[in-house]
BAVO-421274 format. One record per atom (N, C-alpha, C): x, y, z; residue number from 1; atom name; residue in three letters. Coordinates in Angstrom, 1 decimal. Atoms other than C-alpha are relative to their C-alpha. Example, Ala and Ser with C-alpha at 12.3 -4.5 7.8 and 13.67 -1.06 7.14 Angstrom:
2
0.9_-1.2_0.0_1_N_ALA
12.3_-4.5_7.8_1_CA_ALA
0.9_1.2_0.0_1_C_ALA
-0.9_-1.1_0.0_2_N_SER
13.7_-1.1_7.1_2_CA_SER
-0.8_1.1_0.8_2_C_SER
END
This chain:
181
0.0_-1.4_0.4_1_N_MET
-20.1_6.5_76.1_1_CA_MET
1.3_0.4_-0.4_1_C_MET
-1.3_-0.5_0.5_2_N_GLU
-17.4_8.1_74.2_2_CA_GLU
0.0_1.5_0.1_2_C_GLU
-0.1_-1.4_-0.2_3_N_ILE
-16.1_11.6_75.0_3_CA_ILE
1.3_0.4_-0.6_3_C_ILE
-1.1_-0.4_0.8_4_N_SER
-13.6_13.6_73.0_4_CA_SER
1.2_0.5_0.9_4_C_SER
-1.2_-0.6_-0.7_5_N_ASP
-11.5_15.2_75.8_5_CA_ASP
-0.1_-0.3_1.5_5_C_ASP
-0.1_0.3_-1.5_6_N_ASN
-10.4_14.8_79.4_6_CA_ASN
-0.8_1.0_0.8_6_C_ASN
0.8_-1.0_-0.8_7_N_GLY
-12.1_18.0_80.6_7_CA_GLY
-1.4_-0.4_0.1_7_C_GLY
1.4_0.4_-0.1_8_N_THR
-15.5_16.7_79.7_8_CA_THR
-0.1_-1.3_0.8_8_C_THR
0.0_1.3_-0.7_9_N_ALA
-14.6_13.2_81.0_9_CA_ALA
0.1_0.3_1.5_9_C_ALA
-0.1_-0.2_-1.5_10_N_LEU
-13.7_14.7_84.4_10_CA_LEU
-1.3_0.4_0.5_10_C_LEU
1.4_-0.3_-0.5_11_N_GLN
-17.2_16.1_84.6_11_CA_GLN
-0.8_-1.2_0.4_11_C_GLN
0.7_1.2_-0.2_12_N_TRP
-18.4_12.6_84.4_12_CA_TRP
0.6_-0.8_1.2_12_C_TRP
-0.7_0.9_-0.9_13_N_GLN
-15.8_10.9_86.6_13_CA_GLN
0.3_0.6_1.4_13_C_GLN
-0.4_-0.5_-1.3_14_N_ASP
-15.1_13.3_89.5_14_CA_ASP
-1.1_-0.3_1.0_14_C_ASP
0.8_0.3_-1.1_15_N_GLY
-16.7_13.0_92.8_15_CA_GLY
-1.5_0.5_-0.1_15_C_GLY
1.3_-0.5_0.2_16_N_GLY
-19.7_15.1_91.7_16_CA_GLY
-0.6_-0.4_-1.3_16_C_GLY
0.5_0.4_1.4_17_N_GLY
-20.1_13.5_88.3_17_CA_GLY
-1.1_-1.0_0.1_17_C_GLY
1.2_1.0_0.2_18_N_VAL
-23.0_11.4_87.1_18_CA_VAL
0.5_-1.4_0.2_18_C_VAL
-0.5_1.4_-0.1_19_N_LEU
-20.9_8.2_86.9_19_CA_LEU
0.3_-0.3_1.5_19_C_LEU
-0.4_0.2_-1.4_20_N_ALA
-19.6_8.6_90.5_20_CA_ALA
-1.3_-0.1_0.9_20_C_ALA
1.1_-0.1_-0.9_21_N_SER
-23.1_9.2_91.8_21_CA_SER
-0.8_-1.3_0.0_21_C_SER
0.7_1.3_0.0_22_N_GLY
-24.3_5.7_90.8_22_CA_GLY
-1.3_0.1_-0.7_22_C_GLY
1.3_-0.2_0.7_23_N_ARG
-27.2_7.1_88.8_23_CA_ARG
0.0_-0.5_-1.4_23_C_ARG
-0.1_0.4_1.4_24_N_LEU
-25.9_5.8_85.5_24_CA_LEU
1.0_-1.1_-0.1_24_C_LEU
-1.0_1.1_0.2_25_N_HIS
-24.3_2.5_84.6_25_CA_HIS
0.5_0.1_-1.4_25_C_HIS
-0.6_-0.1_1.3_26_N_THR
-21.9_3.0_81.7_26_CA_THR
1.5_-0.2_0.0_26_C_THR
-1.5_0.0_0.2_27_N_ASP
-18.4_2.6_80.4_27_CA_ASP
0.4_1.3_-0.6_27_C_ASP
-0.4_-1.2_0.6_28_N_LEU
-16.5_5.7_79.6_28_CA_LEU
1.3_-0.2_-0.7_28_C_LEU
-1.2_0.1_0.8_29_N_LEU
-14.0_5.9_76.8_29_CA_LEU
0.4_1.5_-0.4_29_C_LEU
-0.4_-1.3_0.3_30_N_VAL
-12.0_9.1_76.4_30_CA_VAL
0.9_-0.1_-1.3_30_C_VAL
-0.6_0.1_1.3_31_N_ASP
-10.8_9.7_72.8_31_CA_ASP
0.5_1.4_-0.4_31_C_ASP
-0.5_-1.4_0.3_32_N_PRO
-8.8_13.0_72.8_32_CA_PRO
0.7_0.1_-1.4_32_C_PRO
-0.6_-0.1_1.3_33_N_PHE
-7.0_12.2_69.6_33_CA_PHE
-0.9_-0.5_-1.2_33_C_PHE
1.1_0.2_1.0_34_N_ALA
-10.2_11.3_67.7_34_CA_ALA
0.2_-1.3_-0.8_34_C_ALA
-0.2_1.3_0.7_35_N_ALA
-9.1_7.7_66.8_35_CA_ALA
-1.3_-0.6_-0.4_35_C_ALA
1.3_0.5_0.3_36_N_LEU
-12.7_6.5_67.0_36_CA_LEU
-0.7_0.8_-1.1_36_C_LEU
0.7_-0.9_1.0_37_N_GLN
-14.0_9.5_65.1_37_CA_GLN
0.6_-0.2_-1.4_37_C_GLN
-0.7_0.1_1.2_38_N_ARG
-11.4_9.0_62.4_38_CA_ARG
-0.4_-1.4_-0.7_38_C_ARG
0.4_1.3_0.5_39_N_VAL
-12.2_5.2_62.0_39_CA_VAL
-1.4_0.0_-0.4_39_C_VAL
1.4_-0.1_0.3_40_N_GLY
-15.9_6.0_62.0_40_CA_GLY
-0.3_1.0_-1.1_40_C_GLY
0.2_-0.9_1.1_41_N_GLY
-15.4_8.6_59.3_41_CA_GLY
-0.7_1.3_0.4_41_C_GLY
0.7_-1.2_-0.5_42_N_ASN
-16.8_11.4_61.5_42_CA_ASN
1.0_1.2_0.3_42_C_ASN
-0.9_-1.1_-0.2_43_N_LEU
-13.7_13.6_61.5_43_CA_LEU
0.5_0.6_-1.3_43_C_LEU
-0.5_-0.7_1.3_44_N_PRO
-13.5_15.8_58.4_44_CA_PRO
1.3_0.7_0.3_44_C_PRO
-1.3_-0.6_-0.1_45_N_GLY
-10.1_17.2_57.8_45_CA_GLY
0.0_1.4_0.5_45_C_GLY
0.0_-1.4_-0.5_46_N_GLN
-11.2_20.8_58.6_46_CA_GLN
-0.3_0.1_1.5_46_C_GLN
0.3_0.0_-1.4_47_N_ARG
-12.2_19.8_62.1_47_CA_ARG
1.3_-0.2_0.9_47_C_ARG
-1.3_0.1_-0.8_48_N_CYS
-8.9_20.5_64.0_48_CA_CYS
-0.1_1.0_1.1_48_C_CYS
-0.1_-1.0_-1.1_49_N_ARG
-8.4_22.1_67.3_49_CA_ARG
1.4_0.1_0.4_49_C_ARG
-1.3_-0.3_-0.6_50_N_PHE
-5.3_23.6_68.8_50_CA_PHE
1.1_-0.1_-1.0_50_C_PHE
-1.1_0.0_0.9_51_N_ASP
-3.3_23.6_65.6_51_CA_ASP
0.9_1.2_0.2_51_C_ASP
-0.8_-1.2_-0.2_52_N_SER
-2.1_27.1_66.5_52_CA_SER
1.1_-0.3_1.1_52_C_SER
-1.0_0.3_-1.1_53_N_VAL
-0.2_25.6_69.6_53_CA_VAL
0.8_-1.2_-0.4_53_C_VAL
-0.8_1.0_0.6_54_N_ARG
1.2_22.8_67.5_54_CA_ARG
0.1_-1.3_0.9_54_C_ARG
0.0_1.2_-0.8_55_N_ILE
0.2_19.8_69.6_55_CA_ILE
-0.8_-1.1_-0.8_55_C_ILE
0.5_1.0_0.8_56_N_GLY
-1.3_17.9_66.7_56_CA_GLY
-1.5_0.1_-0.2_56_C_GLY
1.4_0.0_0.3_57_N_GLN
-4.8_17.2_65.4_57_CA_GLN
-0.8_-0.5_1.1_57_C_GLN
1.0_0.5_-1.1_58_N_ARG
-7.6_16.9_67.9_58_CA_ARG
-1.4_0.1_-0.7_58_C_ARG
1.3_-0.1_0.5_59_N_SER
-11.2_16.3_67.3_59_CA_SER
-0.7_1.3_0.5_59_C_SER
0.8_-1.0_-0.5_60_N_TRP
-13.7_19.0_67.7_60_CA_TRP
-0.7_-0.6_1.2_60_C_TRP
0.6_0.5_-1.3_61_N_ARG
-15.3_18.7_71.2_61_CA_ARG
-1.3_-0.7_-0.3_61_C_ARG
1.3_0.7_0.1_62_N_TYR
-18.1_16.1_71.3_62_CA_TYR
-0.2_-1.0_1.1_62_C_TYR
0.3_1.2_-0.8_63_N_SER
-19.7_13.4_73.3_63_CA_SER
-0.9_-0.9_-0.8_63_C_SER
0.8_0.9_0.8_64_N_MET
-21.4_10.3_72.0_64_CA_MET
-0.5_-1.1_0.8_64_C_MET
0.6_1.1_-0.7_65_N_LEU
-23.8_7.7_73.4_65_CA_LEU
0.0_-1.2_-0.9_65_C_LEU
0.0_1.2_0.8_66_N_VAL
-23.3_4.2_72.1_66_CA_VAL
-0.7_-1.1_0.9_66_C_VAL
0.7_1.1_-0.6_67_N_ARG
-25.7_1.4_73.0_67_CA_ARG
0.0_-1.2_-0.9_67_C_ARG
-0.1_1.3_0.8_68_N_ASP
-25.3_-2.2_71.9_68_CA_ASP
0.8_0.2_-1.3_68_C_ASP
-0.9_-0.2_1.1_69_N_GLU
-22.4_-1.2_69.7_69_CA_GLU
-0.5_0.9_-1.2_69_C_GLU
0.5_-1.0_1.0_70_N_ALA
-24.4_1.4_67.8_70_CA_ALA
-0.1_1.4_0.5_70_C_ALA
0.0_-1.4_-0.4_71_N_VAL
-24.1_5.1_67.9_71_CA_VAL
-1.5_0.4_0.1_71_C_VAL
1.4_-0.5_-0.2_72_N_GLU
-27.4_6.4_69.4_72_CA_GLU
-0.1_1.5_-0.2_72_C_GLU
0.1_-1.5_0.1_73_N_LYS
-26.6_10.1_69.7_73_CA_LYS
1.3_0.6_0.1_73_C_LYS
-1.2_-0.8_-0.1_74_N_MET
-23.8_12.5_69.1_74_CA_MET
-0.3_1.4_0.4_74_C_MET
0.1_-1.4_-0.3_75_N_PHE
-23.4_15.9_70.7_75_CA_PHE
1.3_0.7_-0.4_75_C_PHE
-1.2_-0.6_0.5_76_N_VAL
-21.0_17.9_68.7_76_CA_VAL
-0.1_1.5_0.1_76_C_VAL
0.0_-1.4_-0.2_77_N_GLU
-20.1_21.4_69.6_77_CA_GLU
-0.1_0.8_-1.3_77_C_GLU
0.1_-0.8_1.2_78_N_PRO
-21.0_24.2_67.2_78_CA_PRO
1.4_0.6_-0.4_78_C_PRO
-1.3_-0.5_0.4_79_N_HIS
-18.2_25.6_65.1_79_CA_HIS
0.0_1.5_0.2_79_C_HIS
-0.1_-1.4_-0.5_80_N_LYS
-17.6_28.9_66.9_80_CA_LYS
1.5_0.3_0.4_80_C_LYS
-1.3_-0.3_-0.5_81_N_PRO
-14.4_30.7_67.7_81_CA_PRO
0.2_-0.4_1.4_81_C_PRO
-0.4_0.5_-1.4_82_N_GLY
-12.6_29.5_70.8_82_CA_GLY
-0.2_-1.4_0.2_82_C_GLY
0.1_1.4_-0.4_83_N_ASP
-13.3_26.3_72.5_83_CA_ASP
-1.4_-0.2_0.7_83_C_ASP
1.3_0.0_-0.7_84_N_PRO
-17.1_26.1_73.2_84_CA_PRO
-0.3_-1.3_0.7_84_C_PRO
0.6_1.2_-0.6_85_N_ILE
-18.7_23.7_75.6_85_CA_ILE
-1.4_0.3_0.3_85_C_ILE
1.5_-0.3_-0.1_86_N_GLU
-22.4_24.0_75.0_86_CA_GLU
-0.8_-1.2_0.0_86_C_GLU
0.9_1.2_0.1_87_N_VAL
-23.7_20.5_74.1_87_CA_VAL
0.7_-1.3_0.3_87_C_VAL
-0.8_1.2_-0.3_88_N_SER
-20.9_18.0_74.9_88_CA_SER
0.2_-0.3_1.4_88_C_SER
-0.2_0.1_-1.4_89_N_ASP
-21.1_18.4_78.6_89_CA_ASP
-0.8_-1.1_0.6_89_C_ASP
0.8_1.1_-0.7_90_N_ALA
-22.4_15.9_81.2_90_CA_ALA
-1.4_0.4_0.2_90_C_ALA
1.4_-0.4_-0.2_91_N_ASP
-25.6_17.9_81.8_91_CA_ASP
-0.8_-0.3_-1.2_91_C_ASP
0.7_0.2_1.2_92_N_THR
-26.6_17.7_78.2_92_CA_THR
-0.3_-1.5_-0.2_92_C_THR
0.1_1.5_0.1_93_N_MET
-26.0_13.9_78.1_93_CA_MET
-1.0_-0.5_1.0_93_C_MET
1.0_0.4_-1.0_94_N_LEU
-27.9_13.5_81.3_94_CA_LEU
-1.4_0.3_-0.4_94_C_LEU
1.4_-0.5_0.5_95_N_ASP
-30.9_15.5_79.9_95_CA_ASP
-0.5_-1.0_-1.0_95_C_ASP
0.4_0.9_1.1_96_N_TYR
-30.9_13.2_76.9_96_CA_TYR
-0.4_-1.3_0.6_96_C_TYR
0.3_1.3_-0.6_97_N_LEU
-30.8_10.1_79.0_97_CA_LEU
-1.2_0.0_0.9_97_C_LEU
1.2_-0.1_-0.9_98_N_ASN
-33.4_11.3_81.5_98_CA_ASN
-0.2_1.5_0.3_98_C_ASN
0.2_-1.5_-0.1_99_N_LEU
-34.8_14.8_81.2_99_CA_LEU
-0.4_0.4_1.4_99_C_LEU
0.4_-0.3_-1.4_100_N_TYR
-36.1_14.6_84.8_100_CA_TYR
1.0_-0.3_1.1_100_C_TYR
-1.0_0.4_-1.0_101_N_ALA
-33.0_13.4_86.5_101_CA_ALA
0.6_1.3_0.7_101_C_ALA
-0.6_-1.2_-0.8_102_N_LYS
-31.5_15.7_89.2_102_CA_LYS
1.5_0.1_-0.5_102_C_LYS
-1.4_-0.3_0.4_103_N_LYS
-28.3_17.4_88.0_103_CA_LYS
0.9_-0.1_1.3_103_C_LYS
-0.9_0.0_-1.1_104_N_PRO
-25.2_17.0_90.2_104_CA_PRO
0.1_1.5_0.5_104_C_PRO
-0.1_-1.3_-0.6_105_N_ASP
-24.9_19.9_92.6_105_CA_ASP
1.4_0.6_-0.3_105_C_ASP
-1.2_-0.7_0.3_106_N_GLN
-22.2_22.5_91.8_106_CA_GLN
0.5_0.7_1.3_106_C_GLN
-0.5_-0.5_-1.3_107_N_VAL
-20.2_23.2_95.0_107_CA_VAL
1.4_0.3_-0.1_107_C_VAL
-1.4_-0.4_-0.1_108_N_VAL
-17.1_25.1_95.5_108_CA_VAL
0.3_0.6_1.4_108_C_VAL
-0.4_-0.5_-1.3_109_N_ILE
-15.3_25.8_98.7_109_CA_ILE
1.4_0.7_-0.1_109_C_ILE
-1.3_-0.7_0.0_110_N_PHE
-12.5_28.4_99.0_110_CA_PHE
0.6_-0.2_1.4_110_C_PHE
-0.7_0.3_-1.2_111_N_THR
-9.9_27.4_101.6_111_CA_THR
1.4_0.5_0.1_111_C_THR
-1.5_-0.2_-0.1_112_N_ARG
-6.4_27.8_102.9_112_CA_ARG
0.5_-1.2_0.8_112_C_ARG
-0.6_1.1_-0.8_113_N_GLU
-4.0_25.3_104.5_113_CA_GLU
-0.1_0.3_1.5_113_C_GLU
0.1_-0.1_-1.4_114_N_VAL
-4.2_24.6_108.2_114_CA_VAL
-1.1_0.9_0.5_114_C_VAL
1.2_-0.8_-0.4_115_N_CYS
-7.7_25.9_108.7_115_CA_CYS
-1.0_-0.9_0.6_115_C_CYS
1.0_0.9_-0.6_116_N_GLN
-9.9_24.1_111.2_116_CA_GLN
-1.4_0.2_-0.5_116_C_GLN
1.3_-0.2_0.5_117_N_PHE
-13.0_25.8_109.9_117_CA_PHE
-0.2_-0.5_-1.4_117_C_PHE
0.1_0.5_1.3_118_N_CYS
-12.2_24.8_106.4_118_CA_CYS
-0.2_-1.6_0.0_118_C_CYS
0.1_1.5_-0.2_119_N_ALA
-11.7_21.1_107.5_119_CA_ALA
-1.4_-0.3_0.5_119_C_ALA
1.4_0.3_-0.5_120_N_GLU
-15.0_21.2_109.4_120_CA_GLU
-1.0_0.2_-1.1_120_C_GLU
0.9_-0.2_1.1_121_N_ALA
-16.8_22.6_106.4_121_CA_ALA
0.0_-1.1_-1.0_121_C_ALA
-0.2_1.1_0.9_122_N_LYS
-15.4_20.0_104.1_122_CA_LYS
-0.6_-1.3_0.5_122_C_LYS
0.6_1.1_-0.6_123_N_THR
-16.4_17.3_106.5_123_CA_THR
-1.5_0.0_0.0_123_C_THR
1.4_-0.2_0.1_124_N_ASN
-19.9_18.7_106.7_124_CA_ASN
-0.6_-0.2_-1.4_124_C_ASN
0.4_0.2_1.3_125_N_LEU
-20.2_18.8_103.0_125_CA_LEU
-0.1_-1.4_-0.4_125_C_LEU
-0.1_1.4_0.3_126_N_LYS
-19.1_15.2_102.6_126_CA_LYS
-1.1_-0.8_0.7_126_C_LYS
1.0_0.7_-0.8_127_N_LYS
-21.5_14.0_105.4_127_CA_LYS
-1.4_0.3_-0.6_127_C_LYS
1.3_-0.3_0.6_128_N_ALA
-24.4_15.8_103.6_128_CA_ALA
-0.1_-0.5_-1.4_128_C_ALA
0.1_0.6_1.3_129_N_GLY
-23.5_14.0_100.4_129_CA_GLY
0.4_1.0_-1.2_129_C_GLY
-0.4_-0.9_1.0_130_N_TYR
-22.1_17.0_98.5_130_CA_TYR
1.5_-0.3_-0.4_130_C_TYR
-1.3_0.1_0.6_131_N_ALA
-19.1_16.5_96.2_131_CA_ALA
0.4_1.5_-0.3_131_C_ALA
-0.4_-1.4_0.1_132_N_TYR
-17.1_19.8_96.0_132_CA_TYR
1.3_0.1_-0.7_132_C_TYR
-1.3_-0.4_0.6_133_N_VAL
-14.3_21.5_94.2_133_CA_VAL
0.6_0.9_1.1_133_C_VAL
-0.7_-0.8_-1.0_134_N_GLU
-11.8_22.9_96.7_134_CA_GLU
1.0_0.9_-0.8_134_C_GLU
-0.9_-1.0_0.6_135_N_VAL
-10.0_26.1_95.7_135_CA_VAL
0.8_0.6_1.1_135_C_VAL
-0.9_-0.6_-1.1_136_N_PRO
-7.1_26.7_98.1_136_CA_PRO
0.7_1.2_-0.5_136_C_PRO
-0.7_-1.2_0.4_137_N_HIS
-5.5_30.1_98.0_137_CA_HIS
1.1_0.3_1.0_137_C_HIS
-1.1_-0.5_-0.9_138_N_ALA
-2.2_31.3_99.4_138_CA_ALA
-0.4_1.4_0.5_138_C_ALA
0.4_-1.2_-0.7_139_N_ASN
-2.4_34.2_101.7_139_CA_ASN
0.1_1.3_-0.8_139_C_ASN
-0.2_-1.2_0.8_140_N_GLN
-1.2_36.7_99.1_140_CA_GLN
-1.2_0.4_-0.8_140_C_GLN
1.2_-0.3_0.8_141_N_ILE
-4.3_36.4_97.0_141_CA_ILE
-1.3_-0.3_0.6_141_C_ILE
1.2_0.5_-0.5_142_N_ARG
-6.8_34.8_99.2_142_CA_ARG
-1.0_1.1_0.4_142_C_ARG
1.0_-1.0_-0.4_143_N_SER
-8.4_37.9_100.7_143_CA_SER
-0.6_0.8_-1.1_143_C_SER
0.5_-0.7_1.1_144_N_ARG
-8.7_39.6_97.4_144_CA_ARG
-1.0_-0.8_-0.8_144_C_ARG
0.9_0.9_0.8_145_N_VAL
-10.2_36.6_95.5_145_CA_VAL
-1.3_-0.2_0.8_145_C_VAL
1.1_0.3_-0.8_146_N_VAL
-12.5_35.6_98.3_146_CA_VAL
-0.8_1.2_0.3_146_C_VAL
0.7_-1.3_-0.2_147_N_GLY
-13.4_39.2_99.1_147_CA_GLY
-0.8_0.5_-1.2_147_C_GLY
0.7_-0.4_1.2_148_N_ALA
-14.3_39.9_95.5_148_CA_ALA
-1.2_-0.8_-0.3_148_C_ALA
1.1_0.9_0.2_149_N_LEU
-16.5_36.9_95.3_149_CA_LEU
-1.1_0.0_1.1_149_C_LEU
1.0_0.3_-1.1_150_N_ALA
-18.1_36.6_98.7_150_CA_ALA
-0.2_1.3_0.9_150_C_ALA
0.1_-1.2_-0.8_151_N_GLY
-17.6_40.1_100.2_151_CA_GLY
0.6_-0.3_1.4_151_C_GLY
-0.7_0.3_-1.2_152_N_GLN
-15.6_38.4_103.0_152_CA_GLN
1.4_-0.4_-0.3_152_C_GLN
-1.4_0.3_0.2_153_N_GLY
-11.9_38.1_103.4_153_CA_GLY
0.5_-1.3_0.7_153_C_GLY
-0.4_1.2_-0.8_154_N_THR
-11.9_34.9_105.5_154_CA_THR
-0.5_-1.3_-0.7_154_C_THR
0.4_1.3_0.6_155_N_VAL
-12.2_31.2_104.6_155_CA_VAL
-0.4_-0.9_1.2_155_C_VAL
0.5_0.4_1.4_156_N_PRO
-13.9_28.9_104.1_156_CA_PRO
-1.1_1.0_-0.4_156_C_PRO
1.2_-0.6_0.6_157_N_GLN
-16.4_30.5_101.8_157_CA_GLN
-0.5_-1.0_-1.0_157_C_GLN
0.6_1.1_0.8_158_N_ILE
-18.8_28.1_100.1_158_CA_ILE
-1.1_0.6_-0.9_158_C_ILE
1.0_-0.3_0.9_159_N_PHE
-21.0_28.4_97.1_159_CA_PHE
-0.6_-1.3_-0.5_159_C_PHE
0.7_1.2_0.5_160_N_ILE
-23.7_25.8_96.1_160_CA_ILE
-1.0_0.4_-1.0_160_C_ILE
0.9_-0.2_1.1_161_N_ASN
-25.4_25.9_92.8_161_CA_ASN
-0.2_1.5_-0.3_161_C_ASN
0.0_-1.5_0.3_162_N_GLY
-24.5_29.6_92.2_162_CA_GLY
-0.5_0.8_1.2_162_C_GLY
0.5_-0.8_-1.2_163_N_GLU
-25.8_30.6_95.7_163_CA_GLU
1.2_0.1_1.0_163_C_GLU
-1.0_-0.2_-1.1_164_N_TYR
-23.4_32.1_98.2_164_CA_TYR
-0.6_-0.4_1.3_164_C_TYR
0.5_0.6_-1.3_165_N_VAL
-23.8_30.1_101.4_165_CA_VAL
0.7_0.8_1.1_165_C_VAL
-0.8_-0.7_-1.1_166_N_GLY
-21.0_31.7_103.5_166_CA_GLY
1.1_-0.9_0.5_166_C_GLY
-1.1_0.7_-0.7_167_N_GLY
-18.5_30.3_106.0_167_CA_GLY
-0.5_-1.3_0.6_167_C_GLY
0.3_1.3_-0.6_168_N_SER
-18.5_27.2_108.1_168_CA_SER
-1.3_0.0_0.8_168_C_SER
1.2_-0.1_-0.8_169_N_ASP
-21.3_28.3_110.5_169_CA_ASP
-1.2_0.2_-0.9_169_C_ASP
1.1_-0.2_1.0_170_N_ALA
-23.5_29.5_107.6_170_CA_ALA
-0.3_-1.3_-0.7_170_C_ALA
0.3_1.3_0.7_171_N_LEU
-23.0_26.1_105.9_171_CA_LEU
-0.8_-0.9_0.9_171_C_LEU
0.7_0.9_-1.0_172_N_LYS
-24.2_24.3_109.1_172_CA_LYS
-1.5_0.4_-0.1_172_C_LYS
1.4_-0.5_0.0_173_N_ARG
-27.4_26.5_109.0_173_CA_ARG
-0.7_-0.4_-1.4_173_C_ARG
0.5_0.3_1.4_174_N_TYR
-27.8_25.9_105.2_174_CA_TYR
-0.4_-1.5_0.0_174_C_TYR
0.2_1.4_0.0_175_N_LEU
-27.5_22.1_105.7_175_CA_LEU
-1.2_-0.4_0.8_175_C_LEU
1.2_0.2_-0.8_176_N_VAL
-30.1_22.1_108.5_176_CA_VAL
-1.2_0.4_-0.7_176_C_VAL
1.1_-0.5_0.8_177_N_LYS
-32.4_24.1_106.3_177_CA_LYS
-0.4_-0.9_-1.1_177_C_LYS
0.2_0.9_1.1_178_N_CYS
-32.0_21.7_103.4_178_CA_CYS
-0.6_-1.3_0.5_178_C_CYS
0.5_1.2_-0.6_179_N_GLN
-32.7_18.7_105.7_179_CA_GLN
-1.5_0.2_0.3_179_C_GLN
1.4_-0.2_-0.4_180_N_ALA
-35.9_20.3_106.9_180_CA_ALA
-0.9_0.1_-1.2_180_C_ALA
0.8_-0.2_1.2_181_N_ALA
-37.1_21.0_103.4_181_CA_ALA
-0.5_-1.3_-0.7_181_C_ALA
END
């Protein structure tokens, strides 16, 4: 599988990504400078990104599935202002490969340093098989950020698939409920 940028590749490679889950056997090739696209003739001159910040030509964001040395499917982002990520993401590729496959859970935990409840919540998430993104905050902004999102000024605060779970004790109840279902 070839992917045009590191951001998309991280979706596939991180702890919550499809590759890390073992559900998909593939090799991943990241091509941020569009070398493969250029060789394959798939990079028209007008498709440049980031020229305004002067870091050189980049391909337009895409992902590509290659099987047996043949391009099977390309997912190329539409030409819209900004830097859209609508079709080159891991979920779109996974849908193409298996429409009925379970998507990786989207989990975020807001934390701070030296917090026993944060450490406990992270351990419980790992034991339950959840990969998560940790967002640590310094004291100066923690209560405002966490308060604005969760209505609570304390950490940890956990969100799973867009649902606010709560703190460490609420996570324990959530995980018990999920096991019972």
